Backbone as CSV, one residue per row, in Angstrom:
resi,resn,N_x,N_y,N_z,CA_x,CA_y,CA_z,C_x,C_y,C_z
1,MET,-26.163,57.495,-13.571,-24.976,56.876,-14.170,-24.264,57.888,-15.072
2,ILE,-22.944,57.946,-14.955,-22.171,58.870,-15.772,-22.069,58.349,-17.203
3,GLN,-22.505,59.163,-18.152,-22.456,58.777,-19.560,-21.413,59.549,-20.349
4,ALA,-20.916,60.665,-19.793,-19.891,61.450,-20.486,-18.932,62.070,-19.481
5,VAL,-17.666,62.070,-19.828,-16.642,62.697,-19.010,-15.992,63.809,-19.821
6,LEU,-15.988,65.007,-19.261,-15.336,66.148,-19.881,-13.979,66.354,-19.220
7,PHE,-12.986,66.647,-20.027,-11.645,66.924,-19.510,-11.173,68.274,-20.020
8,ASP,-10.467,68.990,-19.173,-9.618,70.074,-19.630,-8.430,69.427,-20.342
9,LEU,-7.699,70.195,-21.174,-6.548,69.619,-21.860,-5.223,70.059,-21.251
10,ASP,-4.916,71.349,-21.288,-3.610,71.831,-20.842,-3.443,71.704,-19.328
11,ASP,-2.415,70.971,-18.929,-2.068,70.709,-17.533,-3.066,69.809,-16.830
12,THR,-3.925,69.157,-17.621,-4.747,68.073,-17.091,-4.390,66.783,-17.826
13,LEU,-4.461,66.817,-19.145,-4.060,65.670,-19.971,-2.756,65.928,-20.717
14,PHE,-2.524,67.184,-21.089,-1.319,67.577,-21.815,-0.389,68.338,-20.876
15,ASP,0.890,67.978,-20.868,1.837,68.561,-19.909,2.361,69.915,-20.404
16,HIS,1.474,70.898,-20.441,1.881,72.232,-20.891,2.950,72.822,-19.971
17,GLN,2.752,72.709,-18.687,3.683,73.326,-17.741,5.093,72.753,-17.888
18,GLY,5.191,71.447,-18.038,6.493,70.822,-18.207,7.158,71.231,-19.508
19,CYS,6.387,71.265,-20.593,6.929,71.669,-21.897,7.376,73.128,-21.859
20,ALA,6.585,73.980,-21.232,6.928,75.398,-21.141,8.190,75.605,-20.315
21,ARG,8.307,74.886,-19.216,9.483,75.035,-18.356,10.757,74.613,-19.089
22,GLU,10.700,73.501,-19.798,11.875,73.022,-20.521,12.229,73.943,-21.686
23,SER,11.222,74.500,-22.337,11.471,75.412,-23.456,12.089,76.713,-22.961
24,LEU,11.595,77.211,-21.835,12.154,78.438,-21.267,13.588,78.206,-20.800
25,ALA,13.850,77.036,-20.231,15.210,76.713,-19.799,16.157,76.680,-20.996
26,ALA,15.678,76.180,-22.123,16.517,76.098,-23.322,16.857,77.485,-23.859
27,VAL,15.874,78.391,-23.901,16.173,79.729,-24.426,17.025,80.516,-23.426
28,ARG,16.840,80.259,-22.147,17.679,80.927,-21.138,19.133,80.487,-21.284
29,GLN,19.327,79.196,-21.502,20.688,78.678,-21.642,21.373,79.243,-22.887
30,ALA,20.581,79.498,-23.936,21.142,79.943,-25.216,21.393,81.447,-25.285
31,HIS,20.834,82.213,-24.346,20.947,83.675,-24.423,21.487,84.239,-23.112
32,GLU,22.653,84.818,-23.204,23.343,85.316,-22.013,22.514,86.330,-21.236
33,ALA,21.743,87.145,-21.963,20.934,88.171,-21.297,19.930,87.552,-20.333
34,LEU,19.449,86.343,-20.639,18.469,85.686,-19.786,19.122,84.850,-18.693
35,ARG,20.356,84.420,-18.912,21.040,83.585,-17.905,21.310,84.350,-16.617
36,ALA,21.345,85.668,-16.711,21.607,86.474,-15.510,20.410,86.491,-14.555
37,ILE,19.257,86.063,-15.035,18.037,86.091,-14.228,17.806,84.716,-13.604
38,PRO,17.559,84.632,-12.292,17.225,83.333,-11.690,16.049,82.692,-12.422
39,PHE,16.147,81.387,-12.637,15.136,80.722,-13.467,13.729,80.882,-12.900
40,GLU,13.579,80.788,-11.592,12.235,80.878,-11.002,11.608,82.244,-11.275
41,ALA,12.412,83.305,-11.198,11.894,84.649,-11.484,11.543,84.791,-12.948
42,LEU,12.374,84.234,-13.805,12.109,84.279,-15.248,10.832,83.516,-15.576
43,GLU,10.660,82.379,-14.940,9.483,81.541,-15.189,8.202,82.252,-14.750
44,ARG,8.244,82.908,-13.598,7.051,83.633,-13.129,6.688,84.762,-14.081
45,ALA,7.693,85.524,-14.518,7.432,86.633,-15.431,6.898,86.127,-16.766
46,HIS,7.505,85.068,-17.270,7.077,84.500,-18.553,5.636,84.005,-18.469
47,ALA,5.305,83.311,-17.385,3.943,82.781,-17.221,2.915,83.915,-17.192
48,GLY,3.270,85.012,-16.544,2.354,86.151,-16.481,2.108,86.768,-17.840
49,PHE,3.177,86.959,-18.610,3.014,87.534,-19.951,2.269,86.566,-20.873
50,LEU,2.539,85.278,-20.720,1.843,84.271,-21.524,0.345,84.313,-21.259
51,GLU,-0.021,84.390,-19.979,-1.443,84.422,-19.613,-2.120,85.684,-20.148
52,ASP,-1.465,86.820,-19.989,-2.042,88.083,-20.469,-2.280,88.052,-21.968
53,LEU,-1.280,87.617,-22.711,-1.388,87.635,-24.176,-2.281,86.523,-24.700
54,HIS,-2.346,85.419,-23.968,-3.263,84.346,-24.372,-4.700,84.865,-24.384
55,GLY,-5.039,85.641,-23.365,-6.377,86.232,-23.314,-6.632,87.155,-24.492
56,GLU,-5.625,87.932,-24.880,-5.775,88.834,-26.026,-5.953,88.052,-27.323
57,VAL,-5.220,86.947,-27.461,-5.365,86.093,-28.657,-6.761,85.484,-28.702
58,MET,-7.235,84.999,-27.558,-8.557,84.376,-27.517,-9.663,85.361,-27.881
59,LEU,-9.451,86.619,-27.555,-10.440,87.651,-27.877,-10.274,88.192,-29.291
60,GLY,-9.275,87.700,-29.999,-9.048,88.132,-31.374,-8.392,89.491,-31.496
61,ARG,-7.813,89.968,-30.406,-7.211,91.305,-30.422,-5.763,91.293,-30.907
62,VAL,-5.099,90.166,-30.747,-3.692,90.058,-31.147,-3.512,88.754,-31.929
63,PRO,-2.899,88.798,-33.126,-2.626,87.554,-33.864,-1.689,86.650,-33.079
64,LEU,-1.838,85.354,-33.252,-1.071,84.389,-32.471,0.436,84.576,-32.630
65,GLU,0.915,84.672,-33.856,2.363,84.798,-34.070,2.901,86.094,-33.459
66,ALA,2.144,87.161,-33.594,2.563,88.438,-33.004,2.623,88.334,-31.480
67,ALA,1.674,87.605,-30.906,1.647,87.444,-29.448,2.866,86.668,-28.959
68,ARG,3.302,85.678,-29.727,4.468,84.891,-29.323,5.724,85.759,-29.253
69,VAL,5.880,86.648,-30.238,7.039,87.537,-30.237,6.899,88.602,-29.154
70,GLU,5.689,89.157,-29.018,5.456,90.201,-28.022,5.701,89.684,-26.608
71,ARG,5.390,88.415,-26.363,5.631,87.834,-25.037,7.101,87.933,-24.661
72,PHE,7.979,87.619,-25.583,9.406,87.673,-25.276,9.946,89.095,-25.340
73,ARG,9.319,89.948,-26.108,9.710,91.355,-26.083,9.441,91.935,-24.691
74,ARG,8.289,91.604,-24.142,7.952,92.079,-22.793,8.865,91.458,-21.746
75,LEU,9.193,90.193,-21.939,10.059,89.511,-20.977,11.454,90.129,-20.982
76,LEU,11.992,90.373,-22.174,13.319,90.990,-22.281,13.317,92.382,-21.665
77,ARG,12.259,93.130,-21.919,12.159,94.477,-21.356,12.091,94.404,-19.827
78,ALA,11.351,93.438,-19.318,11.167,93.318,-17.868,12.478,93.001,-17.149
79,VAL,13.362,92.277,-17.831,14.627,91.911,-17.185,15.768,92.827,-17.626
80,GLY,15.432,93.890,-18.358,16.433,94.863,-18.774,17.410,94.341,-19.793
81,ALA,16.909,93.481,-20.714,17.797,92.852,-21.694,17.189,92.883,-23.094
82,GLU,16.675,94.033,-23.494,15.981,94.112,-24.791,16.902,93.798,-25.967
83,GLY,18.129,94.305,-25.961,19.079,93.957,-27.005,18.661,94.403,-28.394
84,ARG,19.104,93.653,-29.399,18.825,94.019,-30.782,17.349,93.810,-31.125
85,PRO,16.850,94.503,-32.154,15.414,94.488,-32.462,14.839,93.111,-32.784
86,ASP,15.656,92.228,-33.381,15.119,90.925,-33.783,15.292,89.842,-32.715
87,LEU,15.798,90.226,-31.532,16.087,89.227,-30.506,14.823,88.532,-30.005
88,ALA,13.761,89.282,-29.786,12.522,88.675,-29.274,11.982,87.641,-30.258
89,GLY,12.043,87.963,-31.551,11.562,87.015,-32.558,12.413,85.763,-32.597
90,GLU,13.713,85.926,-32.448,14.636,84.785,-32.454,14.359,83.868,-31.270
91,ILE,14.177,84.470,-30.095,13.906,83.679,-28.897,12.545,82.996,-29.007
92,ALA,11.559,83.718,-29.520,10.217,83.138,-29.672,10.247,81.916,-30.579
93,ALA,11.020,81.983,-31.663,11.109,80.859,-32.594,11.772,79.653,-31.930
94,MET,12.842,79.903,-31.166,13.523,78.807,-30.484,12.624,78.175,-29.423
95,TYR,11.929,79.028,-28.682,11.005,78.528,-27.657,9.936,77.653,-28.302
96,ARG,9.353,78.145,-29.393,8.287,77.407,-30.065,8.779,76.067,-30.596
97,ASP,9.945,76.047,-31.207,10.490,74.798,-31.746,10.744,73.788,-30.629
98,THR,11.280,74.279,-29.521,11.562,73.396,-28.392,10.262,72.862,-27.791
99,TYR,9.295,73.742,-27.629,8.005,73.350,-27.057,7.351,72.250,-27.902
100,ARG,7.353,72.451,-29.219,6.734,71.458,-30.106,7.451,70.113,-30.021
101,ALA,8.772,70.164,-29.882,9.538,68.924,-29.798,9.310,68.185,-28.481
102,ARG,8.965,68.923,-27.436,8.806,68.323,-26.103,7.365,67.933,-25.785
103,ARG,6.435,68.171,-26.683,5.022,67.919,-26.369,4.789,66.474,-25.932
104,ARG,4.019,66.330,-24.861,3.782,65.005,-24.297,2.545,65.048,-23.397
105,PRO,1.927,63.899,-23.171,0.795,63.866,-22.243,1.274,63.878,-20.802
106,VAL,0.392,64.264,-19.908,0.634,64.082,-18.472,0.737,62.578,-18.218
107,ALA,1.608,62.177,-17.316,1.792,60.754,-17.015,0.455,60.091,-16.686
108,GLY,0.169,59.017,-17.385,-1.054,58.265,-17.144,-2.246,58.683,-17.964
109,ALA,-2.127,59.775,-18.744,-3.288,60.299,-19.472,-3.826,59.314,-20.504
110,VAL,-2.945,58.680,-21.260,-3.396,57.778,-22.326,-4.134,56.581,-21.733
111,ALA,-3.556,55.966,-20.722,-4.193,54.803,-20.103,-5.530,55.170,-19.465
112,LEU,-5.593,56.329,-18.817,-6.846,56.754,-18.193,-7.918,57.018,-19.232
113,MET,-7.549,57.733,-20.293,-8.533,58.020,-21.342,-9.042,56.733,-21.987
114,SER,-8.146,55.802,-22.229,-8.537,54.522,-22.815,-9.516,53.787,-21.909
115,ALA,-9.252,53.815,-20.612,-10.131,53.139,-19.653,-11.484,53.833,-19.547
116,ILE,-11.483,55.161,-19.506,-12.736,55.916,-19.422,-13.592,55.659,-20.655
117,LYS,-12.957,55.610,-21.821,-13.687,55.469,-23.094,-14.477,54.173,-23.155
118,ARG,-14.073,53.178,-22.388,-14.813,51.912,-22.374,-16.135,52.031,-21.622
119,HIS,-16.291,53.124,-20.844,-17.487,53.277,-20.018,-18.335,54.496,-20.385
120,ALA,-17.753,55.495,-21.023,-18.470,56.759,-21.235,-17.917,57.481,-22.460
121,ARG,-18.704,58.424,-22.969,-18.212,59.293,-24.027,-17.260,60.314,-23.419
122,VAL,-16.367,60.837,-24.244,-15.314,61.721,-23.740,-15.315,63.033,-24.520
123,GLY,-15.293,64.138,-23.777,-15.203,65.453,-24.396,-14.045,66.234,-23.820
124,ILE,-13.476,67.115,-24.635,-12.430,68.036,-24.182,-13.003,69.451,-24.227
125,VAL,-12.847,70.199,-23.147,-13.302,71.589,-23.087,-12.093,72.443,-22.746
126,SER,-11.682,73.320,-23.679,-10.403,74.015,-23.538,-10.497,75.467,-23.980
127,ASN,-9.853,76.329,-23.203,-9.738,77.742,-23.600,-8.494,77.903,-24.467
128,ASN,-8.645,77.641,-25.752,-7.483,77.724,-26.622,-7.938,77.738,-28.074
129,LEU,-6.957,77.574,-28.967,-7.210,77.580,-30.405,-7.433,76.152,-30.903
130,LEU,-8.327,76.004,-31.868,-8.711,74.683,-32.340,-7.522,73.913,-32.915
131,ASP,-6.777,74.527,-33.825,-5.650,73.821,-34.453,-4.616,73.376,-33.424
132,GLU,-4.324,74.268,-32.475,-3.338,73.949,-31.433,-3.754,72.708,-30.646
133,GLN,-5.019,72.671,-30.248,-5.477,71.592,-29.377,-5.654,70.285,-30.157
134,GLN,-6.090,70.375,-31.404,-6.188,69.165,-32.221,-4.816,68.519,-32.377
135,GLU,-3.816,69.358,-32.617,-2.465,68.839,-32.819,-1.916,68.214,-31.546
136,LYS,-2.172,68.841,-30.401,-1.711,68.258,-29.135,-2.333,66.879,-28.913
137,LEU,-3.609,66.757,-29.168,-4.283,65.467,-28.989,-3.668,64.405,-29.892
138,GLN,-3.352,64.782,-31.124,-2.762,63.827,-32.065,-1.355,63.427,-31.633
139,VAL,-0.529,64.422,-31.306,0.860,64.156,-30.905,0.910,63.276,-29.658
140,CYS,-0.016,63.487,-28.747,-0.019,62.749,-27.479,-0.728,61.401,-27.566
141,GLY,-1.310,61.096,-28.717,-2.019,59.836,-28.867,-3.340,59.786,-28.132
142,LEU,-3.942,60.962,-27.898,-5.202,61.027,-27.156,-6.424,61.140,-28.062
143,ASP,-6.222,61.541,-29.315,-7.360,61.810,-30.189,-8.282,60.609,-30.435
144,PRO,-7.810,59.352,-30.423,-8.748,58.247,-30.654,-9.827,58.115,-29.582
145,PHE,-9.578,58.717,-28.426,-10.518,58.559,-27.312,-11.513,59.715,-27.201
146,VAL,-11.362,60.741,-28.035,-12.154,61.968,-27.881,-13.345,61.971,-28.837
147,ASP,-14.544,62.109,-28.254,-15.769,62.176,-29.055,-16.142,63.601,-29.421
148,ALA,-15.727,64.574,-28.628,-16.042,65.976,-28.908,-14.938,66.865,-28.356
149,LEU,-14.444,67.766,-29.206,-13.453,68.759,-28.787,-14.091,70.135,-28.910
150,VAL,-14.219,70.817,-27.788,-14.834,72.146,-27.767,-13.792,73.136,-27.257
151,VAL,-13.415,74.089,-28.090,-12.425,75.092,-27.699,-13.058,76.480,-27.778
152,SER,-12.521,77.367,-26.975,-13.114,78.700,-26.880,-13.060,79.455,-28.198
153,GLU,-11.996,79.243,-28.994,-11.897,79.937,-30.282,-13.101,79.629,-31.159
154,GLU,-13.471,78.379,-31.210,-14.579,77.935,-32.056,-15.931,78.231,-31.413
155,ALA,-16.000,78.030,-30.083,-17.279,78.180,-29.391,-17.683,79.640,-29.212
156,GLY,-16.685,80.533,-29.195,-16.983,81.945,-28.987,-17.259,82.287,-27.541
157,VAL,-16.938,81.382,-26.644,-17.129,81.592,-25.210,-16.078,80.762,-24.488
158,SER,-15.637,81.234,-23.323,-14.548,80.577,-22.600,-14.997,80.093,-21.232
159,LYS,-14.337,79.059,-20.735,-14.520,78.680,-19.333,-14.112,79.859,-18.457
160,PRO,-14.803,80.150,-17.393,-15.794,79.310,-16.697,-17.252,79.543,-17.119
161,ASP,-17.484,80.223,-18.227,-18.868,80.447,-18.665,-19.562,79.100,-18.869
162,PRO,-20.703,78.874,-18.225,-21.397,77.591,-18.369,-21.760,77.258,-19.810
163,ALA,-21.828,78.257,-20.674,-22.250,78.012,-22.056,-21.307,77.062,-22.789
164,ILE,-19.998,77.158,-22.528,-19.068,76.289,-23.250,-19.233,74.834,-22.811
165,PHE,-19.599,74.624,-21.550,-19.863,73.268,-21.079,-21.154,72.730,-21.695
166,ARG,-22.139,73.603,-21.846,-23.399,73.165,-22.456,-23.194,72.759,-23.914
167,ILE,-22.321,73.463,-24.611,-22.005,73.087,-25.995,-21.429,71.671,-26.026
168,ALA,-20.518,71.389,-25.116,-19.919,70.053,-25.055,-20.963,68.980,-24.755
169,LEU,-21.848,69.254,-23.806,-22.890,68.282,-23.461,-23.821,68.037,-24.645
170,ASP,-24.151,69.097,-25.365,-25.023,68.949,-26.536,-24.371,68.052,-27.584
171,ARG,-23.080,68.226,-27.781,-22.370,67.416,-28.793,-22.246,65.959,-28.368
172,LEU,-22.282,65.737,-27.069,-22.187,64.372,-26.548,-23.555,63.756,-26.254
173,TYR,-24.618,64.554,-26.443,-25.999,64.089,-26.251,-26.239,63.603,-24.824
174,VAL,-25.780,64.380,-23.858,-25.995,64.035,-22.453,-26.488,65.247,-21.683
175,GLU,-27.055,64.978,-20.533,-27.514,66.018,-19.628,-26.431,66.283,-18.573
176,PRO,-26.482,67.447,-17.914,-25.481,67.741,-16.878,-25.364,66.663,-15.801
177,ALA,-26.501,66.113,-15.361,-26.482,65.111,-14.298,-25.843,63.798,-14.729
178,GLN,-25.667,63.621,-16.035,-25.060,62.395,-16.556,-23.568,62.568,-16.855
179,SER,-23.009,63.681,-16.423,-21.639,64.004,-16.828,-20.786,64.427,-15.636
180,VAL,-19.485,64.462,-15.868,-18.521,64.918,-14.869,-17.405,65.649,-15.601
181,MET,-16.824,66.671,-14.958,-15.737,67.463,-15.538,-14.483,67.294,-14.693
182,VAL,-13.356,67.062,-15.361,-12.069,66.913,-14.690,-11.130,67.992,-15.215
183,GLY,-10.563,68.815,-14.324,-9.647,69.855,-14.772,-8.795,70.389,-13.637
184,ASP,-7.684,71.029,-14.003,-6.733,71.505,-12.995,-7.024,72.914,-12.491
185,SER,-7.834,73.673,-13.222,-8.121,75.053,-12.813,-9.402,75.090,-11.976
186,TRP,-9.249,75.517,-10.725,-10.438,75.601,-9.873,-11.434,76.605,-10.444
187,ALA,-10.946,77.775,-10.847,-11.849,78.826,-11.328,-12.495,78.454,-12.649
188,ALA,-11.707,77.986,-13.604,-12.237,77.721,-14.945,-12.965,76.390,-15.035
189,ASP,-12.347,75.336,-14.514,-12.888,73.994,-14.701,-13.900,73.598,-13.637
190,VAL,-13.531,73.784,-12.372,-14.407,73.338,-11.285,-15.611,74.270,-11.138
191,GLU,-15.367,75.556,-10.974,-16.480,76.482,-10.787,-17.324,76.587,-12.054
192,GLY,-16.681,76.554,-13.213,-17.438,76.613,-14.458,-18.361,75.417,-14.620
193,ALA,-17.835,74.228,-14.363,-18.645,73.019,-14.488,-19.798,73.023,-13.495
194,ARG,-19.519,73.393,-12.259,-20.572,73.398,-11.248,-21.671,74.400,-11.589
195,ALA,-21.282,75.521,-12.191,-22.287,76.504,-12.612,-23.178,75.951,-13.717
196,ALA,-22.642,74.976,-14.462,-23.425,74.343,-15.531,-24.181,73.115,-15.029
197,GLY,-24.098,72.839,-13.732,-24.799,71.692,-13.160,-24.067,70.374,-13.322
198,ILE,-22.767,70.448,-13.580,-21.958,69.257,-13.829,-21.111,68.951,-12.593
199,ARG,-21.063,67.698,-12.185,-20.184,67.315,-11.080,-18.742,67.557,-11.483
200,ALA,-17.944,68.100,-10.577,-16.568,68.463,-10.897,-15.572,67.673,-10.075
201,ILE,-14.451,67.354,-10.709,-13.316,66.735,-10.031,-12.101,67.609,-10.309
202,TRP,-11.432,68.002,-9.249,-10.267,68.879,-9.368,-9.007,68.043,-9.517
203,PHE,-8.303,68.214,-10.630,-7.006,67.569,-10.806,-5.981,68.427,-10.086
204,ASN,-5.423,67.887,-9.013,-4.600,68.677,-8.091,-3.287,67.947,-7.786
205,PRO,-2.401,67.816,-8.782,-1.172,67.040,-8.568,-0.217,67.658,-7.560
206,SER,-0.318,68.958,-7.329,0.595,69.605,-6.378,0.128,69.461,-4.937
207,GLY,-1.103,68.976,-4.744,-1.630,68.842,-3.394,-1.977,70.165,-2.741
208,ALA,-2.327,71.161,-3.555,-2.700,72.479,-3.034,-3.957,72.365,-2.174
209,PRO,-4.134,73.260,-1.196,-5.348,73.216,-0.374,-6.588,73.533,-1.201
210,LEU,-7.688,72.925,-0.820,-8.950,73.143,-1.512,-9.354,74.617,-1.390
211,PRO,-9.565,75.327,-2.510,-9.958,76.740,-2.422,-11.258,76.954,-1.656
212,ASP,-12.152,75.983,-1.749,-13.422,76.058,-1.021,-13.613,74.742,-0.281
213,PRO,-13.168,74.683,0.997,-13.211,73.417,1.737,-14.613,72.819,1.855
214,GLY,-15.630,73.645,1.727,-16.990,73.142,1.852,-17.584,72.626,0.559
215,ALA,-16.844,72.751,-0.533,-17.375,72.351,-1.840,-17.416,70.829,-1.981
216,ASP,-18.465,70.356,-2.617,-18.617,68.925,-2.890,-17.876,68.613,-4.192
217,VAL,-16.561,68.560,-4.091,-15.705,68.363,-5.269,-14.687,67.281,-4.954
218,GLY,-14.625,66.268,-5.814,-13.616,65.234,-5.655,-12.249,65.740,-6.089
219,GLN,-11.206,65.076,-5.615,-9.846,65.445,-6.001,-9.126,64.251,-6.604
220,LEU,-8.414,64.520,-7.679,-7.586,63.521,-8.338,-6.162,64.067,-8.333
221,LYS,-5.265,63.379,-7.665,-3.903,63.902,-7.530,-2.930,63.331,-8.548
222,ALA,-3.345,62.309,-9.254,-2.531,61.728,-10.323,-3.466,61.002,-11.277
223,LEU,-3.055,60.871,-12.539,-3.875,60.170,-13.521,-3.596,58.668,-13.540
224,GLU,-2.603,58.262,-12.777,-2.279,56.842,-12.692,-2.224,56.410,-11.222
225,PRO,-2.580,55.166,-10.923,-3.053,54.131,-11.847,-4.445,54.445,-12.397
226,ALA,-4.695,53.973,-13.598,-5.936,54.308,-14.292,-7.174,53.831,-13.543
227,ASP,-7.098,52.646,-12.920,-8.303,52.127,-12.268,-8.746,53.003,-11.112
228,THR,-7.791,53.635,-10.419,-8.142,54.550,-9.332,-8.869,55.774,-9.886
229,GLY,-8.354,56.334,-10.983,-8.999,57.483,-11.612,-10.373,57.150,-12.135
230,VAL,-10.513,55.991,-12.742,-11.812,55.581,-13.282,-12.844,55.481,-12.173
231,ARG,-12.462,54.884,-11.055,-13.419,54.746,-9.945,-13.891,56.110,-9.454
232,LEU,-12.967,57.062,-9.297,-13.343,58.383,-8.810,-14.196,59.123,-9.842
233,ILE,-13.782,59.091,-11.084,-14.462,59.855,-12.126,-15.850,59.316,-12.418
234,LEU,-15.991,58.005,-12.430,-17.268,57.416,-12.811,-18.170,57.137,-11.621
235,GLU,-17.760,57.573,-10.445,-18.599,57.438,-9.262,-19.947,58.095,-9.564
236,SER,-20.988,57.342,-9.535,-22.270,57.836,-10.043,-23.096,58.594,-9.005
237,HIS,-22.828,58.369,-7.706,-23.701,59.033,-6.719,-23.260,60.461,-6.485
238,ARG,-24.195,61.264,-6.065,-23.931,62.655,-5.671,-24.139,62.759,-4.179
239,HIS,-23.211,63.458,-3.527,-23.312,63.583,-2.067,-24.314,64.662,-1.710
């Protein structure tokens, strides 16, 4: 019987991708140098720089605020629009303000978490900063349902390392066989959980092909309706 459900946060319960896209669109609209670049190309470049610098922040090599400015400095340089020295900082501030204003859960997240909480303990396992993730949970109305929040900054280890999942299980007082992990990243969430002996469910709203067709991994394509998600997540048998 499943006694604990672990969730990833960003792009599983929290709509990071949607908030990022809208924030990037806002800064592009406000700055002529960025309007010359097709949005899809700008979005791909921005996502790449965000991922690179996020890793540096997680390793403690770059301060968070510096990384936010450096991300846009690299983006401006990549599109040949560096401009005045303070432009990257100005864009970073606008992006951040817009992102914070747009923060929201993935559709159905609140109802699903509420339903799951009636049957099992709930943990969040996230590769991010503690303050950032606590605030997202509060803003999205998800924090009342969370029994344990484990983030890489605090844990000192990141997904897909099985150690971060074990920390979450210890805090929830459950064994791997009594738990399930739900997340959108195949490499970090699915493979990491399986390496820790935890049944994994891939949150796959885009309907992407299964990276490993032979894997015993359930798929969840939407968080709503909640009863459908609950049935899949709390399915107690192992194939």
